[in-house]
C-alpha positions as YAML, in Angstrom:
chain: A
units: angstrom
residues:
- id: 1
  name: UNK
  ca: [114.92, 83.11, 74.97]
- id: 2
  name: UNK
  ca: [116.98, 84.91, 72.34]
- id: 3
  name: UNK
  ca: [115.59, 88.20, 73.57]
- id: 4
  name: UNK
  ca: [116.61, 87.29, 77.12]
- id: 5
  name: UNK
  ca: [120.16, 86.43, 76.01]
- id: 6
  name: UNK
  ca: [120.39, 89.75, 74.17]
- id: 7
  name: UNK
  ca: [119.22, 91.56, 77.30]
- id: 8
  name: UNK
  ca: [121.91, 89.95, 79.46]
- id: 9
  name: UNK
  ca: [124.63, 90.46, 76.85]
- id: 10
  name: UNK
  ca: [123.73, 94.11, 76.38]
- id: 11
  name: UNK
  ca: [123.48, 94.62, 80.13]
- id: 12
  name: UNK
  ca: [126.97, 93.21, 80.74]
- id: 13
  name: UNK
  ca: [128.54, 95.31, 77.99]
- id: 14
  name: UNK
  ca: [126.68, 98.40, 79.15]
- id: 15
  name: UNK
  ca: [127.75, 97.96, 82.76]
- id: 16
  name: UNK
  ca: [131.39, 97.57, 81.85]
- id: 17
  name: UNK
  ca: [131.32, 100.70, 79.71]
- id: 18
  name: UNK
  ca: [132.06, 98.58, 76.67]
- id: 19
  name: UNK
  ca: [132.22, 100.72, 73.56]
- id: 20
  name: UNK
  ca: [134.93, 101.36, 71.02]
- id: 21
  name: UNK
  ca: [137.10, 102.92, 73.72]
- id: 22
  name: UNK
  ca: [136.70, 100.04, 76.18]
- id: 23
  name: UNK
  ca: [137.23, 97.50, 73.44]
- id: 24
  name: UNK
  ca: [140.45, 99.21, 72.46]
- id: 25
  name: UNK
  ca: [141.71, 98.93, 76.03]
- id: 26
  name: UNK
  ca: [140.95, 95.23, 76.04]
- id: 27
  name: UNK
  ca: [142.11, 94.20, 72.58]
- id: 28
  name: UNK
  ca: [144.76, 96.76, 71.73]
- id: 29
  name: UNK
  ca: [144.81, 100.21, 70.18]
- id: 30
  name: UNK
  ca: [143.26, 99.74, 66.75]
- id: 31
  name: UNK
  ca: [143.62, 101.95, 63.72]
- id: 32
  name: UNK
  ca: [139.89, 102.63, 63.88]
- id: 33
  name: UNK
  ca: [140.20, 103.84, 67.45]
- id: 34
  name: UNK
  ca: [143.19, 105.99, 66.51]
- id: 35
  name: UNK
  ca: [141.16, 107.70, 63.80]
- id: 36
  name: UNK
  ca: [138.30, 108.31, 66.22]
- id: 37
  name: UNK
  ca: [140.66, 109.76, 68.83]
- id: 38
  name: UNK
  ca: [142.07, 112.14, 66.25]
- id: 39
  name: UNK
  ca: [138.65, 113.72, 65.77]
- id: 40
  name: UNK
  ca: [137.87, 116.79, 67.82]
- id: 41
  name: UNK
  ca: [134.76, 116.73, 69.96]
- id: 42
  name: UNK
  ca: [133.34, 119.49, 67.78]
- id: 43
  name: UNK
  ca: [133.91, 117.33, 64.70]
- id: 44
  name: UNK
  ca: [132.12, 114.39, 66.35]
- id: 45
  name: UNK
  ca: [129.08, 116.58, 67.00]
- id: 46
  name: UNK
  ca: [129.08, 117.99, 63.47]
- id: 47
  name: UNK
  ca: [129.39, 114.54, 61.91]
- id: 48
  name: UNK
  ca: [126.58, 113.20, 64.06]
- id: 49
  name: UNK
  ca: [124.32, 116.06, 62.99]
- id: 50
  name: UNK
  ca: [125.18, 115.81, 59.28]
- id: 51
  name: UNK
  ca: [124.81, 112.02, 59.08]
- id: 52
  name: UNK
  ca: [122.00, 111.80, 61.63]
- id: 53
  name: UNK
  ca: [123.97, 109.18, 63.58]
- id: 54
  name: UNK
  ca: [122.09, 107.58, 66.48]
- id: 55
  name: UNK
  ca: [125.13, 107.14, 68.75]
- id: 56
  name: UNK
  ca: [127.69, 109.65, 69.98]
- id: 57
  name: UNK
  ca: [130.77, 108.08, 71.58]
- id: 58
  name: UNK
  ca: [132.98, 110.42, 73.61]
- id: 59
  name: UNK
  ca: [134.51, 107.80, 75.85]
- id: 60
  name: UNK
  ca: [137.92, 108.50, 77.43]
- id: 61
  name: UNK
  ca: [138.40, 112.00, 76.00]
- id: 62
  name: UNK
  ca: [139.38, 113.83, 79.19]
- id: 63
  name: UNK
  ca: [136.09, 115.78, 79.25]
- id: 64
  name: UNK
  ca: [135.48, 117.74, 82.46]
- id: 65
  name: UNK
  ca: [132.55, 119.94, 81.39]
- id: 66
  name: UNK
  ca: [129.87, 118.95, 78.88]
- id: 67
  name: UNK
  ca: [129.03, 122.62, 78.26]
- id: 68
  name: UNK
  ca: [132.46, 123.00, 76.67]
- id: 69
  name: UNK
  ca: [131.40, 120.75, 73.78]
- id: 70
  name: UNK
  ca: [129.88, 122.99, 71.08]
- id: 71
  name: UNK
  ca: [126.47, 121.84, 69.90]
- id: 72
  name: UNK
  ca: [126.27, 118.65, 71.98]
- id: 73
  name: UNK
  ca: [122.87, 119.48, 73.41]
- id: 74
  name: UNK
  ca: [121.42, 120.33, 70.01]
- id: 75
  name: UNK
  ca: [121.64, 116.65, 68.99]
- id: 76
  name: UNK
  ca: [118.05, 115.98, 69.99]
- id: 77
  name: UNK
  ca: [117.77, 112.92, 67.72]
- id: 78
  name: UNK
  ca: [120.57, 110.79, 69.20]
- id: 79
  name: UNK
  ca: [119.54, 107.66, 71.10]
- id: 80
  name: UNK
  ca: [122.90, 106.73, 72.68]
- id: 81
  name: UNK
  ca: [125.50, 108.89, 74.40]
- id: 82
  name: UNK
  ca: [128.69, 107.33, 75.77]
- id: 83
  name: UNK
  ca: [130.65, 109.53, 78.18]
- id: 84
  name: UNK
  ca: [132.39, 106.84, 80.23]
- id: 85
  name: UNK
  ca: [135.99, 107.17, 81.49]
- id: 86
  name: UNK
  ca: [136.08, 110.97, 81.54]
- id: 87
  name: UNK
  ca: [136.50, 113.61, 84.27]
- id: 88
  name: UNK
  ca: [132.96, 114.92, 84.63]
- id: 89
  name: UNK
  ca: [131.98, 116.19, 88.08]
- id: 90
  name: UNK
  ca: [128.50, 117.40, 87.14]
- id: 91
  name: UNK
  ca: [125.75, 116.86, 84.59]
- id: 92
  name: UNK
  ca: [124.15, 120.09, 83.32]
- id: 93
  name: UNK
  ca: [120.35, 120.55, 83.19]
- id: 94
  name: UNK
  ca: [120.71, 120.68, 79.40]
- id: 95
  name: UNK
  ca: [120.80, 116.88, 79.40]
- id: 96
  name: UNK
  ca: [117.00, 117.11, 79.16]
- id: 97
  name: UNK
  ca: [117.39, 118.51, 75.62]
- id: 98
  name: UNK
  ca: [118.50, 115.06, 74.43]
- id: 99
  name: UNK
  ca: [114.91, 113.90, 74.62]
- id: 100
  name: UNK
  ca: [115.34, 110.77, 72.47]
- id: 101
  name: UNK
  ca: [118.14, 109.23, 74.55]
- id: 102
  name: UNK
  ca: [117.67, 105.53, 75.25]
- id: 103
  name: UNK
  ca: [121.19, 104.78, 76.52]
- id: 104
  name: UNK
  ca: [123.28, 107.13, 78.66]
- id: 105
  name: UNK
  ca: [126.64, 105.80, 79.87]
- id: 106
  name: UNK
  ca: [128.61, 107.94, 82.33]
- id: 107
  name: UNK
  ca: [130.55, 105.13, 84.00]
- id: 108
  name: UNK
  ca: [133.84, 106.09, 85.70]
- id: 109
  name: UNK
  ca: [133.66, 109.84, 86.10]
- id: 110
  name: UNK
  ca: [133.68, 112.09, 89.19]
- id: 111
  name: UNK
  ca: [130.01, 113.07, 89.21]
- id: 112
  name: UNK
  ca: [128.80, 114.25, 92.63]
- id: 113
  name: UNK
  ca: [125.22, 115.18, 91.82]
- id: 114
  name: UNK
  ca: [122.60, 114.94, 89.09]
- id: 115
  name: UNK
  ca: [120.13, 117.59, 87.92]
- id: 116
  name: UNK
  ca: [116.43, 117.02, 88.51]
- id: 117
  name: UNK
  ca: [116.03, 117.45, 84.75]
- id: 118
  name: UNK
  ca: [117.45, 113.97, 84.15]
- id: 119
  name: UNK
  ca: [114.00, 112.60, 84.92]
- id: 120
  name: UNK
  ca: [112.78, 114.35, 81.73]
- id: 121
  name: UNK
  ca: [114.45, 111.65, 79.62]
- id: 122
  name: UNK
  ca: [111.23, 109.76, 79.05]
- id: 123
  name: UNK
  ca: [112.71, 107.27, 76.55]
- id: 124
  name: UNK
  ca: [115.78, 106.36, 78.62]
- id: 125
  name: UNK
  ca: [116.18, 102.58, 79.00]
- id: 126
  name: UNK
  ca: [119.76, 102.14, 80.21]
- id: 127
  name: UNK
  ca: [121.53, 104.49, 82.63]
- id: 128
  name: UNK
  ca: [125.05, 103.76, 83.84]
- id: 129
  name: UNK
  ca: [126.32, 105.97, 86.66]
- id: 130
  name: UNK
  ca: [128.70, 103.41, 88.13]
- id: 131
  name: UNK
  ca: [132.03, 104.47, 89.63]
- id: 132
  name: UNK
  ca: [131.17, 108.08, 90.43]
- id: 133
  name: UNK
  ca: [130.82, 110.11, 93.65]
- id: 134
  name: UNK
  ca: [127.07, 110.28, 94.08]
- id: 135
  name: UNK
  ca: [125.82, 110.54, 97.66]
- id: 136
  name: UNK
  ca: [122.23, 111.41, 96.76]
- id: 137
  name: UNK
  ca: [119.81, 111.15, 93.86]
- id: 138
  name: UNK
  ca: [117.65, 114.08, 92.74]
- id: 139
  name: UNK
  ca: [114.01, 114.53, 93.62]
- id: 140
  name: UNK
  ca: [111.81, 112.92, 90.99]
- id: 141
  name: UNK
  ca: [114.47, 110.44, 89.89]
- id: 142
  name: UNK
  ca: [111.85, 107.70, 89.85]
- id: 143
  name: UNK
  ca: [109.96, 109.41, 87.02]
- id: 144
  name: UNK
  ca: [111.79, 107.56, 84.24]
- id: 145
  name: UNK
  ca: [108.98, 105.49, 82.72]
- id: 146
  name: UNK
  ca: [111.08, 103.34, 80.36]
- id: 147
  name: UNK
  ca: [114.18, 102.61, 82.47]
- id: 148
  name: UNK
  ca: [115.22, 98.94, 82.38]
- id: 149
  name: UNK
  ca: [118.86, 98.93, 83.54]
- id: 150
  name: UNK
  ca: [120.21, 101.20, 86.29]
- id: 151
  name: UNK
  ca: [123.82, 100.90, 87.42]
- id: 152
  name: UNK
  ca: [124.79, 102.86, 90.54]
- id: 153
  name: UNK
  ca: [127.72, 100.65, 91.55]
- id: 154
  name: UNK
  ca: [130.74, 102.22, 93.30]
- id: 155
  name: UNK
  ca: [129.16, 105.39, 94.65]
- id: 156
  name: UNK
  ca: [128.49, 106.77, 98.15]
- id: 157
  name: UNK
  ca: [124.78, 105.99, 98.34]
- id: 158
  name: UNK
  ca: [122.71, 104.68, 101.25]
- id: 159
  name: UNK
  ca: [119.04, 104.18, 102.02]
- id: 160
  name: UNK
  ca: [118.66, 107.91, 102.80]
- id: 161
  name: UNK
  ca: [120.00, 108.82, 99.36]
- id: 162
  name: UNK
  ca: [116.98, 107.49, 97.50]
- id: 163
  name: UNK
  ca: [114.16, 109.93, 96.65]
- id: 164
  name: UNK
  ca: [110.63, 109.08, 97.68]
- id: 165
  name: UNK
  ca: [109.62, 107.92, 94.22]
- id: 166
  name: UNK
  ca: [112.69, 105.78, 93.53]
- id: 167
  name: UNK
  ca: [110.70, 102.56, 93.65]
- id: 168
  name: UNK
  ca: [108.27, 103.90, 91.05]
- id: 169
  name: UNK
  ca: [110.84, 102.63, 88.53]
- id: 170
  name: UNK
  ca: [108.63, 99.61, 87.92]
- id: 171
  name: UNK
  ca: [110.06, 98.91, 84.45]
- id: 172
  name: UNK
  ca: [113.48, 98.06, 85.92]
- id: 173
  name: UNK
  ca: [114.87, 94.66, 84.99]
- id: 174
  name: UNK
  ca: [118.39, 95.13, 86.40]
- id: 175
  name: UNK
  ca: [119.42, 97.21, 89.43]
- id: 176
  name: UNK
  ca: [123.05, 97.43, 90.54]
- id: 177
  name: UNK
  ca: [123.67, 99.00, 93.97]
- id: 178
  name: UNK
  ca: [126.90, 97.18, 94.86]
- id: 179
  name: UNK
  ca: [129.82, 98.90, 96.58]
- id: 180
  name: UNK
  ca: [127.78, 101.58, 98.31]
- id: 181
  name: UNK
  ca: [126.87, 102.23, 101.96]
- id: 182
  name: UNK
  ca: [123.42, 100.67, 102.36]
- id: 183
  name: UNK
  ca: [122.64, 99.26, 105.82]
- id: 184
  name: UNK
  ca: [118.98, 98.63, 105.06]
- id: 185
  name: UNK
  ca: [117.15, 97.85, 101.83]
- id: 186
  name: UNK
  ca: [113.76, 99.64, 101.85]
- id: 187
  name: UNK
  ca: [110.69, 97.36, 101.83]
- id: 188
  name: UNK
  ca: [109.50, 99.13, 98.68]
- id: 189
  name: UNK
  ca: [112.00, 96.99, 96.75]
- id: 190
  name: UNK
  ca: [109.08, 94.59, 96.40]
- id: 191
  name: UNK
  ca: [107.39, 97.04, 94.02]
- id: 192
  name: UNK
  ca: [110.00, 96.38, 91.31]
- id: 193
  name: UNK
  ca: [108.05, 93.39, 90.03]
- id: 194
  name: UNK
  ca: [109.96, 93.06, 86.74]
- id: 195
  name: UNK
  ca: [113.39, 92.91, 88.37]
- id: 196
  name: UNK
  ca: [115.56, 90.05, 87.11]
- id: 197
  name: UNK
  ca: [118.98, 91.12, 88.45]
- id: 198
  name: UNK
  ca: [119.58, 92.71, 91.85]
- id: 199
  name: UNK
  ca: [123.15, 93.33, 92.96]
- id: 200
  name: UNK
  ca: [123.77, 94.48, 96.54]
- id: 201
  name: UNK
  ca: [127.30, 93.15, 96.94]
- id: 202
  name: UNK
  ca: [129.75, 94.89, 99.30]
- id: 203
  name: UNK
  ca: [127.47, 97.19, 101.23]
- id: 204
  name: UNK
  ca: [126.81, 97.27, 105.00]
- id: 205
  name: UNK
  ca: [123.45, 95.48, 104.91]
- id: 206
  name: UNK
  ca: [122.33, 94.11, 108.26]
- id: 207
  name: UNK
  ca: [119.06, 92.63, 107.01]
- id: 208
  name: UNK
  ca: [116.91, 92.04, 103.95]
- id: 209
  name: UNK
  ca: [113.21, 92.97, 103.91]
- id: 210
  name: UNK
  ca: [110.64, 90.21, 103.57]
- id: 211
  name: UNK
  ca: [109.34, 92.03, 100.48]
- id: 212
  name: UNK
  ca: [112.33, 90.74, 98.53]
- id: 213
  name: UNK
  ca: [110.30, 87.56, 98.26]
- id: 214
  name: UNK
  ca: [107.83, 89.43, 96.02]
- id: 215
  name: UNK
  ca: [110.38, 89.69, 93.18]
- id: 216
  name: UNK
  ca: [108.98, 86.69, 91.33]
- id: 217
  name: UNK
  ca: [111.03, 87.28, 88.16]
- id: 218
  name: UNK
  ca: [114.39, 87.56, 89.94]
- id: 219
  name: UNK
  ca: [117.11, 85.40, 88.38]
- id: 220
  name: UNK
  ca: [120.23, 86.88, 89.99]
- id: 221
  name: UNK
  ca: [120.73, 88.05, 93.56]
- id: 222
  name: UNK
  ca: [124.14, 89.21, 94.79]
- id: 223
  name: UNK
  ca: [124.36, 89.91, 98.54]
- id: 224
  name: UNK
  ca: [127.95, 88.84, 99.26]
- id: 225
  name: UNK
  ca: [130.22, 91.00, 101.40]
- id: 226
  name: UNK
  ca: [127.62, 92.47, 103.78]
- id: 227
  name: UNK
  ca: [126.81, 92.10, 107.51]
- id: 228
  name: UNK
  ca: [123.88, 89.74, 107.13]
- id: 229
  name: UNK
  ca: [123.23, 87.07, 109.75]
- id: 230
  name: UNK
  ca: [119.81, 85.71, 108.74]
- id: 231
  name: UNK
  ca: [117.63, 85.50, 105.64]
- id: 232
  name: UNK
  ca: [113.91, 86.32, 105.50]
- id: 233
  name: UNK
  ca: [111.84, 83.14, 105.03]
- id: 234
  name: UNK
  ca: [110.08, 84.92, 102.15]
- id: 235
  name: UNK
  ca: [113.30, 84.64, 100.12]
- id: 236
  name: UNK
  ca: [112.33, 81.00, 99.78]
- id: 237
  name: UNK
  ca: [109.49, 82.10, 97.48]
- id: 238
  name: UNK
  ca: [112.09, 82.69, 94.77]
- id: 239
  name: UNK
  ca: [113.72, 80.17, 92.46]
- id: 240
  name: UNK
  ca: [117.42, 81.01, 92.68]
- id: 241
  name: UNK
  ca: [118.93, 77.52, 92.73]
- id: 242
  name: UNK
  ca: [118.54, 76.38, 89.12]
- id: 243
  name: UNK
  ca: [121.34, 76.15, 86.53]
- id: 244
  name: UNK
  ca: [120.34, 79.49, 84.99]
- id: 245
  name: UNK
  ca: [119.97, 81.34, 88.30]
- id: 246
  name: UNK
  ca: [122.64, 83.08, 90.38]
- id: 247
  name: UNK
  ca: [122.67, 83.47, 94.17]
- id: 248
  name: UNK
  ca: [125.87, 84.80, 95.75]
- id: 249
  name: UNK
  ca: [126.00, 85.28, 99.51]
- id: 250
  name: UNK
  ca: [129.53, 84.58, 100.75]
- id: 251
  name: UNK
  ca: [131.40, 86.83, 103.20]
- id: 252
  name: UNK
  ca: [128.53, 87.48, 105.59]
- id: 253
  name: UNK
  ca: [128.15, 86.69, 109.31]
- id: 254
  name: UNK
  ca: [125.52, 83.98, 109.03]
- id: 255
  name: UNK
  ca: [124.10, 82.40, 112.19]
- id: 256
  name: UNK
  ca: [125.23, 78.81, 112.66]
- id: 257
  name: UNK
  ca: [122.19, 77.00, 111.14]
- id: 258
  name: UNK
  ca: [122.41, 79.03, 107.93]
- id: 259
  name: UNK
  ca: [126.20, 78.84, 107.80]
- id: 260
  name: UNK
  ca: [125.94, 75.05, 108.09]
- id: 261
  name: UNK
  ca: [123.55, 74.91, 105.14]
- id: 262
  name: UNK
  ca: [125.87, 77.07, 103.03]
- id: 263
  name: UNK
  ca: [128.57, 74.47, 103.62]
- id: 264
  name: UNK
  ca: [126.29, 71.94, 101.92]
- id: 265
  name: UNK
  ca: [125.30, 74.21, 99.02]
- id: 266
  name: UNK
  ca: [122.84, 76.91, 97.98]
- id: 267
  name: UNK
  ca: [120.02, 74.45, 97.35]
- id: 268
  name: UNK
  ca: [120.28, 73.32, 100.99]
- id: 269
  name: UNK
  ca: [120.04, 76.94, 102.15]
- id: 270
  name: UNK
  ca: [116.79, 77.44, 100.26]
- id: 271
  name: UNK
  ca: [115.41, 74.12, 101.44]
- id: 272
  name: UNK
  ca: [116.15, 75.19, 105.00]
- id: 273
  name: UNK
  ca: [114.62, 78.68, 104.84]
- id: 274
  name: UNK
  ca: [111.48, 77.16, 103.29]
- id: 275
  name: UNK
  ca: [111.09, 74.76, 106.20]
- id: 276
  name: UNK
  ca: [108.53, 75.25, 108.95]
- id: 277
  name: UNK
  ca: [111.38, 74.95, 111.45]
- id: 278
  name: UNK
  ca: [113.11, 78.01, 110.03]
- id: 279
  name: UNK
  ca: [109.89, 79.99, 109.66]
- id: 280
  name: UNK
  ca: [109.29, 79.38, 113.35]
- id: 281
  name: UNK
  ca: [112.87, 80.15, 114.39]
- id: 282
  name: UNK
  ca: [113.49, 83.11, 112.08]
- id: 283
  name: UNK
  ca: [111.45, 85.58, 114.14]
- id: 284
  name: UNK
  ca: [113.53, 84.70, 117.20]
- id: 285
  name: UNK
  ca: [116.77, 84.91, 115.22]
- id: 286
  name: UNK
  ca: [115.82, 88.32, 113.84]
- id: 287
  name: UNK
  ca: [114.90, 89.51, 117.34]
- id: 288
  name: UNK
  ca: [118.30, 88.42, 118.65]
- id: 289
  name: UNK
  ca: [120.01, 90.14, 115.74]
- id: 290
  name: UNK
  ca: [118.21, 93.44, 116.36]
- id: 291
  name: UNK
  ca: [118.85, 93.20, 120.11]
- id: 292
  name: UNK
  ca: [122.56, 92.73, 119.45]
- id: 293
  name: UNK
  ca: [122.63, 95.66, 117.04]
- id: 294
  name: UNK
  ca: [120.85, 97.93, 119.51]
- id: 295
  name: UNK
  ca: [123.41, 97.04, 122.16]
- id: 296
  name: UNK
  ca: [126.47, 97.43, 119.97]
- id: 297
  name: UNK
  ca: [125.25, 100.15, 117.59]
- id: 298
  name: UNK
  ca: [124.23, 99.60, 113.98]
- id: 299
  name: UNK
  ca: [127.17, 101.49, 112.55]
- id: 300
  name: UNK
  ca: [130.63, 100.10, 113.00]
...
């Protein structure tokens, strides 16, 4: 249980870009932060090399090009690199030289594309690319054998943006795809058997695949702010109603029977979609939904 708490705590901090720079924004500009800001980027690299430091923090330094930082890609022993809150618009192929990276945080930049070489980071566990300008992911992106947390929130991604091997990321425990442009979630989502957190909030989803019911370890599901009208009966296979589980689904266009159950509470929703009545009716409801979409057009 302690390990699980540590996982959630680390995941939250990682997603928010929490580091010395983020902490300083929250709690005030500390003397420690002032000293760090006074260091040149070159000095940070030199100090990391001399002291064999595992983490390099270059958060909020106005960096627009990583190749302008002398010696950065020679730090092959570092395990954490924090580049959040900068002005990066690209990631050079040299990122593959940092072969021992376990945590790479590039939250809140202007990155439009990633090099295929990023999949060479075989030890990478946490990758934060939230709040960037990605509209596609590189071929081979799913070849990250240790990845546990992937944050792609606030980008321009949709179902066509994902490479063919994306769902080979079977070590994933947390996947954040909120605030993108997904209309459909690929059925291969069911292959991510270790997934505990799935966030799909504020997309354009019109349906969920039945394979979502295969995510037996899922503890958090965020689907609020989409265009959903029905839920797959297979979602009832999951336990998302307990005190330690999270299921958020507000701001959708639920059909009347489901909307009525939401008025009573989440547990009533799950009780309903597990019922034989709903299993019988759901196929008809889905047919009506698709018929309506075909007549009006999927895209609004």
